[in-house]
C-alpha beads as a LAMMPS data file, in Angstrom:
LAMMPS data file: protein, C-alpha beads

309 atoms
308 bonds

1 atom types
1 bond types

-500.0 500.0 xlo xhi
-500.0 500.0 ylo yhi
-500.0 500.0 zlo zhi

Masses

1 110.0

Atoms # bond

1 1 1 0.000 0.000 0.000
2 1 1 1.485 3.395 -0.940
3 1 1 2.521 5.468 2.019
4 1 1 0.923 8.561 0.459
5 1 1 -2.691 7.635 -0.028
6 1 1 -3.400 11.023 -1.614
7 1 1 -1.271 9.832 -4.533
8 1 1 -3.942 7.250 -5.287
9 1 1 -6.402 10.037 -5.973
10 1 1 -4.234 12.862 -7.226
11 1 1 -2.271 10.904 -9.802
12 1 1 0.875 10.687 -7.694
13 1 1 1.258 14.356 -6.832
14 1 1 1.641 14.934 -3.118
15 1 1 -0.099 17.964 -1.741
16 1 1 -3.380 17.505 -3.603
17 1 1 -6.265 16.738 -1.277
18 1 1 -8.559 13.758 -1.600
19 1 1 -11.630 15.963 -1.588
20 1 1 -10.601 18.177 -4.512
21 1 1 -9.392 15.428 -6.844
22 1 1 -12.166 13.027 -5.940
23 1 1 -14.668 15.760 -6.830
24 1 1 -12.991 16.281 -10.221
25 1 1 -12.951 12.594 -11.106
26 1 1 -16.327 11.750 -9.650
27 1 1 -14.783 9.007 -7.520
28 1 1 -15.496 8.767 -3.779
29 1 1 -12.704 10.045 -1.528
30 1 1 -10.224 7.468 -0.315
31 1 1 -10.453 6.978 3.433
32 1 1 -7.413 5.881 5.400
33 1 1 -8.066 2.475 7.030
34 1 1 -4.980 2.771 9.234
35 1 1 -2.150 0.301 9.683
36 1 1 -4.301 -2.829 9.757
37 1 1 -7.709 -2.099 8.277
38 1 1 -11.037 -3.950 8.537
39 1 1 -9.723 -6.863 6.491
40 1 1 -7.173 -7.824 9.135
41 1 1 -7.453 -10.352 11.942
42 1 1 -6.182 -7.660 14.297
43 1 1 -9.115 -5.376 13.498
44 1 1 -11.652 -8.052 14.398
45 1 1 -9.812 -9.448 17.424
46 1 1 -8.977 -6.222 19.211
47 1 1 -12.634 -5.303 19.548
48 1 1 -13.177 -8.241 21.900
49 1 1 -13.648 -7.465 25.639
50 1 1 -11.304 -10.286 26.679
51 1 1 -8.471 -8.036 25.525
52 1 1 -8.628 -6.417 28.986
53 1 1 -7.829 -9.688 30.739
54 1 1 -5.166 -10.354 28.122
55 1 1 -3.598 -6.992 28.964
56 1 1 -3.262 -7.959 32.626
57 1 1 -1.748 -11.310 31.612
58 1 1 0.789 -9.406 29.526
59 1 1 1.846 -7.384 32.592
60 1 1 2.432 -10.596 34.527
61 1 1 4.448 -12.141 31.702
62 1 1 6.490 -9.019 30.946
63 1 1 7.490 -8.743 34.612
64 1 1 9.382 -12.043 34.391
65 1 1 12.152 -10.440 32.321
66 1 1 14.361 -8.838 35.009
67 1 1 15.840 -6.127 32.790
68 1 1 12.507 -5.238 31.201
69 1 1 10.558 -4.963 34.457
70 1 1 13.414 -3.030 36.049
71 1 1 13.047 -0.447 33.306
72 1 1 9.397 -0.011 34.223
73 1 1 9.827 0.070 37.987
74 1 1 12.779 2.466 37.960
75 1 1 11.113 4.954 35.628
76 1 1 7.577 5.047 36.998
77 1 1 5.623 4.672 40.190
78 1 1 3.989 1.421 39.164
79 1 1 2.261 0.916 42.506
80 1 1 0.457 4.244 42.186
81 1 1 -0.064 4.198 38.435
82 1 1 -0.458 0.591 37.310
83 1 1 -4.009 1.281 36.158
84 1 1 -2.753 4.321 34.261
85 1 1 -0.104 2.166 32.588
86 1 1 -2.723 -0.382 31.569
87 1 1 -4.940 2.385 30.172
88 1 1 -2.049 3.971 28.255
89 1 1 -1.239 0.600 26.732
90 1 1 -4.899 0.116 25.819
91 1 1 -4.991 3.582 24.263
92 1 1 -1.857 2.833 22.240
93 1 1 -3.301 -0.472 21.023
94 1 1 -6.606 1.225 20.190
95 1 1 -4.905 4.037 18.286
96 1 1 -2.593 1.784 16.312
97 1 1 -5.388 -0.670 15.508
98 1 1 -8.296 1.627 14.699
99 1 1 -6.796 5.073 14.204
100 1 1 -5.538 6.605 10.985
101 1 1 -2.052 5.850 9.739
102 1 1 -0.982 9.331 10.810
103 1 1 -2.342 8.822 14.335
104 1 1 -0.591 5.450 14.627
105 1 1 2.713 6.864 13.407
106 1 1 2.476 9.759 15.864
107 1 1 1.702 7.371 18.731
108 1 1 4.719 5.279 17.804
109 1 1 6.951 8.346 17.583
110 1 1 5.869 9.429 21.077
111 1 1 6.677 6.014 22.516
112 1 1 10.071 5.909 20.822
113 1 1 10.923 9.404 22.050
114 1 1 10.010 8.591 25.656
115 1 1 11.914 5.307 25.621
116 1 1 14.985 6.956 24.094
117 1 1 15.356 9.146 27.176
118 1 1 15.058 6.390 29.793
119 1 1 17.645 4.111 31.357
120 1 1 17.681 1.546 34.147
121 1 1 20.388 0.112 36.380
122 1 1 21.171 -3.451 37.389
123 1 1 21.388 -3.359 41.214
124 1 1 23.799 -6.297 41.291
125 1 1 26.352 -5.115 38.725
126 1 1 25.702 -1.393 38.576
127 1 1 25.340 -1.625 34.798
128 1 1 23.162 1.103 33.319
129 1 1 21.293 0.308 30.136
130 1 1 18.720 1.889 27.837
131 1 1 15.144 0.705 28.085
132 1 1 14.814 0.777 24.298
133 1 1 17.348 -1.987 23.749
134 1 1 15.966 -4.218 20.965
135 1 1 16.065 -7.261 23.259
136 1 1 13.768 -5.544 25.772
137 1 1 11.411 -4.125 23.155
138 1 1 11.142 -7.581 21.615
139 1 1 10.248 -9.191 24.942
140 1 1 7.511 -6.650 25.637
141 1 1 6.144 -7.058 22.106
142 1 1 6.090 -10.859 22.211
143 1 1 4.576 -10.990 25.710
144 1 1 1.733 -8.748 24.563
145 1 1 1.026 -10.606 21.329
146 1 1 1.163 -13.997 23.039
147 1 1 -1.177 -12.798 25.793
148 1 1 -3.719 -11.350 23.375
149 1 1 -3.662 -14.478 21.245
150 1 1 -3.805 -17.019 24.080
151 1 1 -6.603 -15.341 26.027
152 1 1 -8.725 -14.711 22.948
153 1 1 -8.439 -18.258 21.637
154 1 1 -8.955 -19.973 24.980
155 1 1 -11.988 -17.796 25.727
156 1 1 -13.744 -18.881 22.554
157 1 1 -12.836 -16.202 20.030
158 1 1 -12.829 -18.052 16.668
159 1 1 -9.216 -18.011 15.516
160 1 1 -8.055 -20.846 13.290
161 1 1 -4.388 -21.823 13.076
162 1 1 -4.099 -19.826 9.867
163 1 1 -5.776 -16.788 11.412
164 1 1 -3.508 -16.996 14.460
165 1 1 -0.459 -16.980 12.194
166 1 1 -1.864 -14.018 10.290
167 1 1 -2.448 -12.156 13.538
168 1 1 1.164 -12.592 14.652
169 1 1 2.458 -11.607 11.225
170 1 1 0.296 -8.489 11.119
171 1 1 1.936 -7.228 14.287
172 1 1 5.254 -6.783 12.605
173 1 1 3.762 -3.412 11.661
174 1 1 3.185 -2.602 15.325
175 1 1 6.711 -3.700 16.186
176 1 1 8.065 -1.138 13.743
177 1 1 6.213 1.617 15.581
178 1 1 8.067 0.967 18.839
179 1 1 11.464 0.761 17.184
180 1 1 11.878 -2.856 16.079
181 1 1 12.581 -4.007 12.553
182 1 1 9.669 -6.044 11.149
183 1 1 11.983 -8.971 10.402
184 1 1 13.285 -8.974 13.993
185 1 1 9.993 -10.193 15.454
186 1 1 8.238 -13.572 15.135
187 1 1 5.954 -13.869 12.140
188 1 1 3.887 -16.924 13.074
189 1 1 3.068 -19.276 15.955
190 1 1 6.085 -21.504 15.420
191 1 1 8.490 -18.570 15.530
192 1 1 6.756 -17.124 18.600
193 1 1 6.943 -20.455 20.444
194 1 1 10.617 -20.803 19.526
195 1 1 11.295 -17.317 20.866
196 1 1 9.739 -18.089 24.256
197 1 1 11.606 -21.376 24.473
198 1 1 14.867 -19.520 23.856
199 1 1 14.033 -16.870 26.463
200 1 1 13.070 -19.171 29.330
201 1 1 16.588 -19.422 30.855
202 1 1 16.689 -15.614 31.121
203 1 1 13.406 -15.288 33.015
204 1 1 13.059 -14.950 36.778
205 1 1 10.595 -13.675 39.344
206 1 1 12.832 -11.170 41.071
207 1 1 11.900 -8.442 43.527
208 1 1 10.323 -6.268 40.851
209 1 1 8.226 -9.116 39.445
210 1 1 6.926 -9.955 42.916
211 1 1 6.052 -6.299 43.427
212 1 1 4.007 -6.434 40.233
213 1 1 2.328 -9.643 41.398
214 1 1 1.503 -8.160 44.805
215 1 1 0.107 -5.011 43.275
216 1 1 -2.033 -6.767 40.683
217 1 1 -3.562 -8.962 43.367
218 1 1 -4.105 -6.157 45.887
219 1 1 -4.001 -2.718 44.256
220 1 1 -4.361 0.249 46.633
221 1 1 -8.050 0.984 46.970
222 1 1 -10.242 3.419 48.872
223 1 1 -11.627 1.614 51.941
224 1 1 -15.171 1.891 50.626
225 1 1 -14.156 0.153 47.390
226 1 1 -12.329 -2.792 48.941
227 1 1 -15.398 -5.088 48.644
228 1 1 -15.603 -4.280 44.915
229 1 1 -11.887 -4.939 44.541
230 1 1 -12.258 -8.333 46.158
231 1 1 -15.371 -9.213 44.166
232 1 1 -14.322 -7.948 40.735
233 1 1 -10.678 -7.025 40.306
234 1 1 -9.354 -10.021 42.225
235 1 1 -11.227 -12.298 39.820
236 1 1 -9.744 -10.531 36.796
237 1 1 -6.200 -10.677 38.183
238 1 1 -6.540 -14.316 39.229
239 1 1 -7.854 -15.334 35.815
240 1 1 -5.114 -13.419 34.015
241 1 1 -2.487 -15.063 36.219
242 1 1 -4.012 -18.512 35.780
243 1 1 -3.871 -18.151 31.988
244 1 1 -0.072 -17.802 32.046
245 1 1 2.024 -20.750 30.838
246 1 1 3.004 -23.287 33.539
247 1 1 6.637 -22.151 33.618
248 1 1 5.453 -18.671 34.641
249 1 1 3.524 -20.134 37.582
250 1 1 6.657 -22.004 38.625
251 1 1 8.736 -18.828 38.517
252 1 1 6.201 -16.842 40.532
253 1 1 5.885 -19.699 42.996
254 1 1 2.110 -19.588 43.037
255 1 1 0.057 -22.547 41.808
256 1 1 -2.758 -22.235 39.319
257 1 1 -5.675 -24.485 38.366
258 1 1 -5.195 -27.086 35.659
259 1 1 -5.153 -25.623 32.122
260 1 1 -8.494 -27.233 31.253
261 1 1 -10.113 -25.570 34.269
262 1 1 -8.628 -22.205 33.315
263 1 1 -9.875 -22.557 29.750
264 1 1 -13.416 -23.239 31.009
265 1 1 -13.252 -20.128 33.192
266 1 1 -11.961 -18.053 30.290
267 1 1 -14.817 -19.280 28.115
268 1 1 -17.425 -18.467 30.745
269 1 1 -15.923 -15.025 31.258
270 1 1 -15.887 -14.476 27.504
271 1 1 -19.575 -15.367 27.258
272 1 1 -20.391 -12.962 30.083
273 1 1 -18.369 -10.021 28.764
274 1 1 -19.502 -10.496 25.169
275 1 1 -23.113 -10.304 26.329
276 1 1 -22.556 -6.622 27.150
277 1 1 -23.709 -4.514 24.162
278 1 1 -20.746 -3.746 21.926
279 1 1 -21.416 -0.022 21.700
280 1 1 -21.284 0.183 25.473
281 1 1 -18.054 -1.839 25.633
282 1 1 -16.415 0.241 22.931
283 1 1 -16.570 3.451 24.931
284 1 1 -13.138 2.480 26.370
285 1 1 -10.421 3.058 25.406
286 1 1 -11.800 6.414 24.238
287 1 1 -14.122 5.388 21.441
288 1 1 -11.414 4.219 19.025
289 1 1 -13.685 1.634 17.413
290 1 1 -16.692 3.935 17.194
291 1 1 -14.550 6.622 15.580
292 1 1 -13.169 4.116 13.100
293 1 1 -16.692 3.036 12.163
294 1 1 -17.669 6.676 11.714
295 1 1 -14.656 7.189 9.453
296 1 1 -14.962 4.001 7.404
297 1 1 -18.657 3.180 7.568
298 1 1 -20.764 0.568 9.403
299 1 1 -19.240 -2.263 7.368
300 1 1 -16.010 -1.786 9.307
301 1 1 -17.614 -2.918 12.563
302 1 1 -15.355 -5.547 14.208
303 1 1 -16.987 -8.960 14.549
304 1 1 -15.593 -12.441 15.267
305 1 1 -17.342 -14.068 12.295
306 1 1 -15.418 -11.827 9.891
307 1 1 -12.110 -13.478 10.804
308 1 1 -12.942 -16.554 8.736
309 1 1 -13.922 -14.589 5.650

Bonds

1 1 1 2
2 1 2 3
3 1 3 4
4 1 4 5
5 1 5 6
6 1 6 7
7 1 7 8
8 1 8 9
9 1 9 10
10 1 10 11
11 1 11 12
12 1 12 13
13 1 13 14
14 1 14 15
15 1 15 16
16 1 16 17
17 1 17 18
18 1 18 19
19 1 19 20
20 1 20 21
21 1 21 22
22 1 22 23
23 1 23 24
24 1 24 25
25 1 25 26
26 1 26 27
27 1 27 28
28 1 28 29
29 1 29 30
30 1 30 31
31 1 31 32
32 1 32 33
33 1 33 34
34 1 34 35
35 1 35 36
36 1 36 37
37 1 37 38
38 1 38 39
39 1 39 40
40 1 40 41
41 1 41 42
42 1 42 43
43 1 43 44
44 1 44 45
45 1 45 46
46 1 46 47
47 1 47 48
48 1 48 49
49 1 49 50
50 1 50 51
51 1 51 52
52 1 52 53
53 1 53 54
54 1 54 55
55 1 55 56
56 1 56 57
57 1 57 58
58 1 58 59
59 1 59 60
60 1 60 61
61 1 61 62
62 1 62 63
63 1 63 64
64 1 64 65
65 1 65 66
66 1 66 67
67 1 67 68
68 1 68 69
69 1 69 70
70 1 70 71
71 1 71 72
72 1 72 73
73 1 73 74
74 1 74 75
75 1 75 76
76 1 76 77
77 1 77 78
78 1 78 79
79 1 79 80
80 1 80 81
81 1 81 82
82 1 82 83
83 1 83 84
84 1 84 85
85 1 85 86
86 1 86 87
87 1 87 88
88 1 88 89
89 1 89 90
90 1 90 91
91 1 91 92
92 1 92 93
93 1 93 94
94 1 94 95
95 1 95 96
96 1 96 97
97 1 97 98
98 1 98 99
99 1 99 100
100 1 100 101
101 1 101 102
102 1 102 103
103 1 103 104
104 1 104 105
105 1 105 106
106 1 106 107
107 1 107 108
108 1 108 109
109 1 109 110
110 1 110 111
111 1 111 112
112 1 112 113
113 1 113 114
114 1 114 115
115 1 115 116
116 1 116 117
117 1 117 118
118 1 118 119
119 1 119 120
120 1 120 121
121 1 121 122
122 1 122 123
123 1 123 124
124 1 124 125
125 1 125 126
126 1 126 127
127 1 127 128
128 1 128 129
129 1 129 130
130 1 130 131
131 1 131 132
132 1 132 133
133 1 133 134
134 1 134 135
135 1 135 136
136 1 136 137
137 1 137 138
138 1 138 139
139 1 139 140
140 1 140 141
141 1 141 142
142 1 142 143
143 1 143 144
144 1 144 145
145 1 145 146
146 1 146 147
147 1 147 148
148 1 148 149
149 1 149 150
150 1 150 151
151 1 151 152
152 1 152 153
153 1 153 154
154 1 154 155
155 1 155 156
156 1 156 157
157 1 157 158
158 1 158 159
159 1 159 160
160 1 160 161
161 1 161 162
162 1 162 163
163 1 163 164
164 1 164 165
165 1 165 166
166 1 166 167
167 1 167 168
168 1 168 169
169 1 169 170
170 1 170 171
171 1 171 172
172 1 172 173
173 1 173 174
174 1 174 175
175 1 175 176
176 1 176 177
177 1 177 178
178 1 178 179
179 1 179 180
180 1 180 181
181 1 181 182
182 1 182 183
183 1 183 184
184 1 184 185
185 1 185 186
186 1 186 187
187 1 187 188
188 1 188 189
189 1 189 190
190 1 190 191
191 1 191 192
192 1 192 193
193 1 193 194
194 1 194 195
195 1 195 196
196 1 196 197
197 1 197 198
198 1 198 199
199 1 199 200
200 1 200 201
201 1 201 202
202 1 202 203
203 1 203 204
204 1 204 205
205 1 205 206
206 1 206 207
207 1 207 208
208 1 208 209
209 1 209 210
210 1 210 211
211 1 211 212
212 1 212 213
213 1 213 214
214 1 214 215
215 1 215 216
216 1 216 217
217 1 217 218
218 1 218 219
219 1 219 220
220 1 220 221
221 1 221 222
222 1 222 223
223 1 223 224
224 1 224 225
225 1 225 226
226 1 226 227
227 1 227 228
228 1 228 229
229 1 229 230
230 1 230 231
231 1 231 232
232 1 232 233
233 1 233 234
234 1 234 235
235 1 235 236
236 1 236 237
237 1 237 238
238 1 238 239
239 1 239 240
240 1 240 241
241 1 241 242
242 1 242 243
243 1 243 244
244 1 244 245
245 1 245 246
246 1 246 247
247 1 247 248
248 1 248 249
249 1 249 250
250 1 250 251
251 1 251 252
252 1 252 253
253 1 253 254
254 1 254 255
255 1 255 256
256 1 256 257
257 1 257 258
258 1 258 259
259 1 259 260
260 1 260 261
261 1 261 262
262 1 262 263
263 1 263 264
264 1 264 265
265 1 265 266
266 1 266 267
267 1 267 268
268 1 268 269
269 1 269 270
270 1 270 271
271 1 271 272
272 1 272 273
273 1 273 274
274 1 274 275
275 1 275 276
276 1 276 277
277 1 277 278
278 1 278 279
279 1 279 280
280 1 280 281
281 1 281 282
282 1 282 283
283 1 283 284
284 1 284 285
285 1 285 286
286 1 286 287
287 1 287 288
288 1 288 289
289 1 289 290
290 1 290 291
291 1 291 292
292 1 292 293
293 1 293 294
294 1 294 295
295 1 295 296
296 1 296 297
297 1 297 298
298 1 298 299
299 1 299 300
300 1 300 301
301 1 301 302
302 1 302 303
303 1 303 304
304 1 304 305
305 1 305 306
306 1 306 307
307 1 307 308
308 1 308 309
């Protein structure tokens, strides 16, 4: 797809607007579908409410890389702003999935700029390193993609093997936004599994990972809201933790139900959350999907059945 979509309408001359040239030719204006577009697996999958549980799972998994989690903990007050971090991640995913190409590129540029200014230190060796090292960016990327894919599939979202491979491959575009080369990241399930197998010896549940675990289980809450935290948030955090791979449970030192039990719980949760009207669910993060539908038309509405088209 040409980077300058105006060139499709204006005959290749940058600077001409879609509206002027479309009016002259009688053709409808070309609307920017963004990085992925309604024909992608990503477009359909990211509208699913189980993405929120997948996001919490990603935090758990990312925290098992000592250098990566150190970069987070040393450059932010995670205990006071973990919810803010989750919302910023959701906003980034929403923008890059459903926003225009320009909005996605700007979001990526902001992330790269912030990361370029941050460093972290190894408390054991005193080594100081940049948080935008490719190795760390790759871990964060793969932990997110694996979490989204695993939670969606196990909760009943209809992703075939082929669609799952497409989903992973599509996210090479997202990897570029945060500073990775598209060929540096896994392109299908086999490559993603091989990456995690290679990384396992480097993973550990150090002090920072246990801080993340403690916070996600018991985030600071106003006394009046503690019952709601116990009734709602604890269930979300427990389910996200349970959906981690067995080696992650071993590293954290906390058991989890058998995988079959976890899958049943994910499916039940998926049924419950998907029963909430989509237009109500899509208010957060801030109306990305609704704005995309307004921009591209009602046919762009994300829906699971479209994945198999």
